C-alpha positions as CSV (number, residue, x, y, z in Angstrom):
1,M,0.1,-0.4,-0.2
2,K,3.0,2.5,1.0
3,I,4.6,1.7,-2.3
4,K,1.5,2.3,-3.8
5,V,1.2,5.4,-2.1
6,I,4.8,6.5,-2.9
7,I,4.3,6.1,-7.0
8,Q,0.7,7.6,-7.3
9,L,3.2,11.1,-6.0
10,L,6.5,10.2,-7.9
11,A,3.5,10.9,-10.9
12,F,2.2,13.4,-9.7
13,Y,5.3,15.4,-9.1
14,A,6.8,14.4,-12.5
15,I,3.5,15.7,-14.1
16,L,4.0,18.9,-12.2
17,A,7.5,19.1,-14.1
18,M,6.1,18.6,-17.2
19,P,6.8,21.7,-19.7
20,G,3.5,24.2,-20.0
21,I,2.0,23.1,-16.7
22,V,4.4,25.1,-14.6
23,R,3.0,28.4,-14.8
24,S,4.1,29.9,-11.1
25,Q,7.0,30.7,-12.1
26,P,8.0,32.8,-15.3
27,P,10.7,32.8,-17.4
28,R,14.0,34.5,-15.5
29,G,16.0,36.8,-17.6
30,P,19.0,38.4,-16.6
31,L,18.9,40.5,-12.9
32,V,18.4,44.2,-14.4
33,I,19.4,46.9,-11.6
34,S,17.6,50.3,-12.8
35,P,17.8,53.2,-12.5
36,Q,21.5,53.4,-11.1
37,V,22.8,56.4,-9.5
38,N,26.6,57.1,-10.1
39,A,28.7,59.2,-7.8
40,D,29.0,61.9,-11.0
41,K,25.0,62.4,-10.7
42,S,25.4,60.4,-13.6
43,V,22.6,57.6,-14.3
44,T,22.6,54.3,-15.4
45,F,19.3,53.1,-16.8
46,R,18.5,49.0,-18.5
47,Y,15.7,47.8,-19.7
48,L,15.0,44.0,-20.3
49,A,13.7,43.7,-24.1
50,P,15.5,41.0,-26.1
51,L,12.9,41.3,-29.0
52,A,12.7,44.5,-29.3
53,N,14.1,47.0,-32.0
54,E,14.1,50.2,-30.6
55,V,14.1,51.6,-26.9
56,K,14.8,55.1,-26.0
57,L,14.5,56.6,-22.3
58,S,12.5,59.6,-21.8
59,G,12.6,61.3,-18.9
60,Q,12.1,65.6,-17.3
61,F,15.9,66.0,-17.2
62,L,16.2,65.4,-20.7
63,R,15.5,67.6,-23.5
64,A,14.4,64.9,-26.0
65,P,14.1,61.2,-25.8
66,V,17.7,59.1,-26.2
67,A,18.6,56.1,-27.7
68,M,19.5,52.9,-25.5
69,T,21.9,50.2,-26.8
70,K,21.0,46.4,-26.3
71,D,23.8,43.9,-25.1
72,A,23.9,40.2,-25.9
73,Q,21.6,39.6,-22.8
74,G,18.8,41.3,-24.5
75,I,19.6,43.9,-21.9
76,W,18.8,47.9,-23.4
77,S,21.0,50.8,-21.5
78,V,22.2,53.8,-21.3
79,T,24.1,56.3,-18.8
80,T,23.0,60.1,-18.8
81,E,25.5,63.1,-18.2
82,S,25.5,64.2,-14.5
83,I,21.6,65.5,-13.3
84,K,20.6,68.1,-11.2
85,P,19.6,66.7,-7.8
86,D,15.9,66.7,-7.8
87,I,13.1,63.3,-8.5
88,Y,12.5,62.9,-11.6
89,P,9.6,61.0,-13.6
90,Y,11.2,58.8,-16.6
91,N,9.6,56.1,-19.1
92,F,11.1,53.9,-21.4
93,Q,9.8,54.1,-25.5
94,V,10.0,50.0,-26.3
95,D,8.8,50.5,-30.3
96,G,7.1,53.5,-29.6
97,V,5.3,52.7,-26.7
98,G,5.9,54.3,-23.6
99,V,6.3,52.1,-20.7
100,M,7.6,52.2,-16.8
101,D,10.5,50.7,-16.1
102,P,9.5,47.1,-14.4
103,A,13.1,47.1,-12.1
104,N,12.1,50.2,-10.2
105,V,9.1,49.8,-7.5
106,A,9.1,53.8,-7.1
107,F,6.3,55.1,-9.9
108,F,4.5,58.5,-10.6
109,P,1.1,58.0,-10.0
110,N,-1.3,59.5,-12.8
111,E,-4.1,58.8,-14.6
112,R,-3.1,59.1,-18.2
113,F,0.8,58.3,-17.9
114,K,2.8,56.0,-16.7
115,A,6.2,56.6,-15.4
116,S,9.2,55.6,-13.0
117,L,11.0,58.1,-10.5
118,V,14.5,58.1,-10.1
119,D,15.6,60.6,-7.0
120,I,19.5,62.1,-7.3
121,P,21.0,63.1,-4.1
122,A,22.3,66.6,-3.4
123,D,24.8,66.2,-1.1
124,A,23.6,67.8,1.1
125,P,20.2,66.9,3.0
126,S,17.3,68.4,0.5
127,V,13.5,69.8,1.9
128,Y,12.2,66.4,1.3
129,S,15.2,64.0,1.8
130,L,14.4,61.0,4.8
131,R,15.8,62.6,7.9
132,D,16.1,61.3,11.2
133,V,13.6,63.3,12.9
134,P,10.6,62.6,14.6
135,H,7.5,61.6,11.4
136,G,3.9,61.8,11.2
137,T,1.5,59.3,9.8
138,V,0.4,58.8,6.1
139,S,-3.2,56.8,6.0
140,Y,-5.1,56.3,3.1
141,E,-9.3,56.9,3.7
142,Y,-12.5,55.8,1.7
143,Y,-15.0,58.3,2.4
144,P,-18.4,58.9,0.7
145,S,-18.6,61.0,-2.3
146,V,-20.6,62.7,-5.4
147,E,-23.4,60.6,-6.7
148,G,-23.1,57.9,-4.3
149,S,-19.1,57.0,-5.3
150,T,-16.8,56.2,-2.8
151,G,-14.1,58.5,-2.7
152,T,-10.2,58.4,-1.8
153,L,-8.2,60.5,0.4
154,V,-4.2,60.3,1.2
155,V,-4.3,61.9,5.0
156,Y,-0.8,63.4,6.9
157,T,-1.0,63.3,10.4
158,P,1.6,65.2,12.1
159,P,4.8,63.7,14.6
160,G,2.7,63.5,18.0
161,Y,-0.8,63.2,17.1
162,T,-1.5,59.7,17.7
163,K,-0.2,60.5,21.6
164,E,-1.7,63.7,22.1
165,K,-5.0,62.4,22.2
166,A,-6.4,65.8,23.9
167,K,-5.2,68.2,21.1
168,K,-6.7,69.3,17.9
169,Y,-4.9,70.5,14.7
170,P,-5.5,73.2,11.4
171,V,-6.1,71.0,8.0
172,F,-4.6,72.2,4.8
173,Y,-6.4,70.6,1.6
174,L,-4.0,70.4,-1.2
175,I,-5.2,69.2,-4.6
176,S,-3.5,67.1,-7.2
177,G,-2.3,68.5,-10.9
178,T,-4.1,67.5,-14.2
179,T,-4.7,63.6,-14.6
180,D,-2.4,63.2,-11.2
181,T,-4.2,61.1,-8.5
182,E,-4.8,61.9,-4.8
183,E,-1.2,59.7,-4.0
184,T,0.9,62.4,-6.1
185,F,1.6,64.7,-3.3
186,Y,2.5,62.1,-1.3
187,K,4.7,59.5,-3.5
188,V,6.0,62.5,-5.6
189,G,5.9,65.6,-3.7
190,K,7.2,64.0,-0.6
191,T,4.9,66.5,1.5
192,N,5.0,63.7,4.8
193,F,8.9,64.2,4.5
194,I,8.5,68.1,3.6
195,L,6.6,68.8,6.8
196,D,8.1,66.4,9.0
197,N,11.4,68.3,8.2
198,L,9.6,71.9,8.8
199,I,8.1,70.7,11.9
200,A,11.1,69.3,12.9
201,D,13.3,72.6,12.3
202,G,10.2,75.1,14.1
203,K,9.5,76.4,10.7
204,A,6.0,75.2,10.6
205,K,3.0,74.1,12.5
206,P,1.7,70.9,13.0
207,M,-0.9,70.2,10.6
208,I,-3.0,67.2,9.4
209,V,-2.6,67.3,5.3
210,V,-5.9,66.1,3.3
211,M,-4.8,65.5,-0.1
212,P,-7.9,64.0,-2.1
213,Y,-8.6,63.2,-5.8
214,G,-9.3,66.1,-7.8
215,N,-11.5,64.3,-10.5
216,P,-14.3,63.0,-9.0
217,A,-16.3,62.6,-12.2
218,A,-13.4,60.1,-13.4
219,R,-13.7,58.2,-10.0
220,I,-17.9,57.6,-10.6
221,A,-17.1,56.1,-14.6
222,E,-14.5,54.0,-13.1
223,Q,-17.1,52.8,-10.8
224,K,-19.6,52.4,-13.0
225,G,-17.2,50.8,-15.2
226,L,-17.7,53.7,-17.8
227,S,-14.6,55.5,-19.8
228,K,-13.5,58.5,-17.8
229,P,-14.0,61.6,-19.3
230,A,-11.0,63.3,-21.8
231,D,-8.7,65.9,-20.4
232,I,-10.1,69.7,-20.3
233,I,-8.4,71.0,-22.9
234,N,-9.2,74.7,-22.0
235,R,-8.9,75.7,-18.5
236,D,-10.9,78.9,-18.7
237,S,-13.7,77.4,-20.5
238,E,-17.3,76.3,-19.3
239,D,-16.6,72.6,-19.2
240,A,-13.4,73.3,-17.0
241,V,-15.8,76.0,-14.6
242,K,-18.2,73.4,-14.4
243,R,-16.3,70.7,-13.2
244,A,-14.3,72.4,-10.6
245,K,-17.7,73.2,-9.4
246,F,-18.4,69.8,-9.1
247,F,-14.8,68.7,-7.5
248,E,-16.0,72.1,-5.2
249,T,-19.3,70.6,-4.0
250,D,-17.6,67.3,-2.9
251,L,-15.1,69.0,-1.1
252,I,-17.0,71.2,0.6
253,T,-20.4,68.7,1.4
254,N,-18.5,65.4,1.8
255,I,-14.4,65.4,2.4
256,I,-14.5,68.6,5.2
257,P,-17.1,67.2,6.9
258,Y,-15.8,63.7,7.0
259,I,-12.1,65.0,8.1
260,E,-13.9,66.8,11.0
261,K,-15.8,63.8,12.0
262,N,-12.8,61.5,12.0
263,Y,-10.2,63.7,12.6
264,R,-9.2,65.7,15.9
265,T,-9.3,69.4,13.6
266,L,-9.8,72.6,14.6
267,T,-13.0,73.7,12.6
268,N,-13.1,77.3,11.8
269,R,-11.5,79.0,8.8
270,E,-9.0,80.6,10.3
271,N,-7.5,76.8,10.8
272,R,-8.4,76.1,7.3
273,A,-6.0,76.4,4.3
274,I,-6.2,75.1,0.6
275,A,-3.8,74.5,-2.4
276,G,-3.7,73.0,-5.7
277,F,-1.5,72.4,-8.4
278,S,-2.4,72.9,-12.0
279,R,-5.6,71.8,-12.4
280,G,-6.0,71.7,-8.7
281,G,-4.5,75.5,-8.4
282,G,-7.8,76.3,-10.2
283,Q,-9.9,74.3,-8.1
284,T,-8.3,75.9,-5.1
285,L,-8.9,79.1,-6.3
286,R,-12.9,79.2,-7.0
287,A,-13.5,76.7,-4.0
288,A,-11.8,79.1,-2.0
289,F,-13.1,82.4,-3.7
290,N,-16.8,80.8,-3.1
291,N,-16.3,79.8,-0.1
292,M,-14.6,82.5,2.0
293,D,-16.3,81.7,4.7
294,K,-14.3,78.1,5.2
295,F,-10.5,79.0,3.9
296,A,-8.5,81.7,5.4
297,W,-5.0,80.7,3.7
298,V,-4.9,80.2,-0.2
299,C,-2.4,79.2,-2.4
300,S,-2.3,78.5,-6.0
301,Y,0.7,76.4,-7.9
302,A,1.5,77.2,-11.2
303,S,-2.6,78.3,-12.2
304,Y,-4.7,80.9,-12.0
305,I,-8.5,82.3,-13.0
306,S,-8.7,84.5,-15.8
307,P,-9.6,88.3,-15.6
308,A,-12.6,87.5,-17.2
309,E,-13.9,84.5,-15.3
310,M,-13.1,87.1,-11.6
311,D,-15.1,89.9,-13.4
312,K,-17.7,86.9,-14.2
313,G,-18.0,85.1,-11.2
314,F,-15.7,86.1,-8.3
315,S,-16.2,90.0,-9.0
316,H,-16.6,90.1,-5.0
317,I,-12.7,89.8,-4.2
318,G,-11.7,92.5,-6.3
319,G,-14.9,94.3,-5.7
320,D,-14.4,94.8,-2.2
321,A,-10.8,94.3,-1.6
322,A,-10.8,95.7,1.9
323,K,-12.9,93.0,2.7
324,T,-11.0,90.5,1.0
325,N,-7.8,91.6,2.5
326,Q,-9.5,91.2,5.9
327,Q,-10.3,87.8,5.0
328,L,-7.9,86.3,4.2
329,K,-4.5,85.8,6.0
330,L,-2.7,84.2,2.5
331,L,-3.0,84.4,-0.6
332,W,0.1,83.0,-2.4
333,S,0.4,82.5,-6.0
334,G,3.5,80.3,-7.6
335,I,5.0,80.2,-11.3
336,G,8.1,78.6,-12.6
337,T,9.3,81.3,-15.8
338,E,8.8,78.6,-18.4
339,D,5.8,77.6,-17.0
340,F,3.4,77.1,-20.1
341,L,0.5,79.0,-17.7
342,Y,3.1,81.7,-17.2
343,K,1.5,84.1,-18.9
344,G,-1.9,83.6,-17.4
345,T,-0.6,83.8,-13.8
346,V,1.1,86.9,-14.2
347,E,-2.5,88.0,-16.0
348,F,-4.4,87.3,-12.5
349,E,-1.5,88.6,-10.5
350,D,-1.8,92.1,-12.2
351,Y,-5.7,91.7,-12.0
352,L,-5.0,91.4,-8.0
353,K,-2.9,94.2,-8.1
354,A,-5.3,96.7,-10.1
355,K,-7.9,95.5,-7.7
356,K,-5.3,96.1,-4.7
357,V,-5.9,92.7,-3.5
358,N,-2.9,91.4,-1.5
359,F,-1.2,87.9,-2.1
360,K,2.4,87.1,-2.1
361,S,3.9,86.3,-5.7
362,Y,6.7,83.8,-5.9
363,V,8.6,83.0,-9.5
364,T,11.5,80.0,-9.9
365,D,13.0,78.8,-12.9
366,G,11.3,75.8,-14.5
367,G,8.4,74.6,-16.0
368,H,5.5,72.9,-15.5
369,T,6.9,70.4,-13.1
370,W,6.9,68.5,-9.7
371,M,10.2,69.5,-9.2
372,N,9.1,73.4,-8.8
373,V,6.0,71.5,-6.9
374,K,7.9,71.2,-3.7
375,K,9.5,74.5,-4.2
376,Y,6.4,76.0,-4.1
377,M,5.1,73.5,-0.9
378,N,8.6,75.1,0.9
379,E,8.0,78.0,0.5
380,T,3.9,78.0,1.5
381,L,4.2,75.4,4.3
382,P,6.0,77.6,7.0
383,L,3.5,80.5,6.1
384,L,0.2,78.6,7.2
385,F,-1.6,79.1,10.3
386,Q,1.2,81.3,11.4
């Protein structure tokens, strides 16, 4: 009887070992290390694609995609020149198709494009470096959103939040950019590390940061199994204003009440701030100007509202500048000189100047990038709730 059982087991394992039966382990190629940051700040990128005809590297540290070369093992590689320290998105163009780097676990959360991230460290710690300081906590939350959908949030609570059970905190609502997700300020902007460092250095007040998904229409479509709506082409269009209003409704009627119910928050306007990048900046300005009873601190990162829309929809901002200046403890506008929204931002700031509305302006070099967003946060976080 025992011999029969042994024979059956041997036969079973023999079948498992047959080609085509064992599918849990895919074929293993050579180990690929990518990206490899070198001592001189150059970076070597590698991609395993033995059957590809052409592979290029594309990244925000390059002016144009560069060709990669293939070795005998089918690994394509290229080494860049020295790159200015920062965090950059990149991907590979494999026979014309953009793909992420499969050897890299760091990725750029986005609705449309798929990119990986390379962190080129500076010789000295940067504003977003992981330092030996007390750290806050990052949590993922689900909340009841518009039209019966379920919304998603990333929430940062400062160091000490879990220990000081009676303490309440101001709240900073930080809105994602065009096609970005609720994770982008966290994973690309490194909001948690920037704030950890500023708090540790005594430069910023401890605060809760709420990072929503800025495109509730896309989330509704996703949960209903429908196609996501097309991206907005004209930021000043009626459709753009309508979508911003949709997000504003979600923010005011769902997100803020959820946060104030589930977190220890200070609930007056003086302890609420709001900011956003790109599309999120436009949503920020519109939501804040429509709800002056809700926010006293307002920051626009590379965005604006046109003078025509200001006169049509927000005439009270410039129409009674004295009241606006009394209500807003901070109105802040930041832009890069190479940003494609630079002209519109300057026109918005000129409008505010002409109406005698107080604001702080911050101009840096560079374009419409998350490298600049980290600069904007480093400038504004110390100003909030002071």
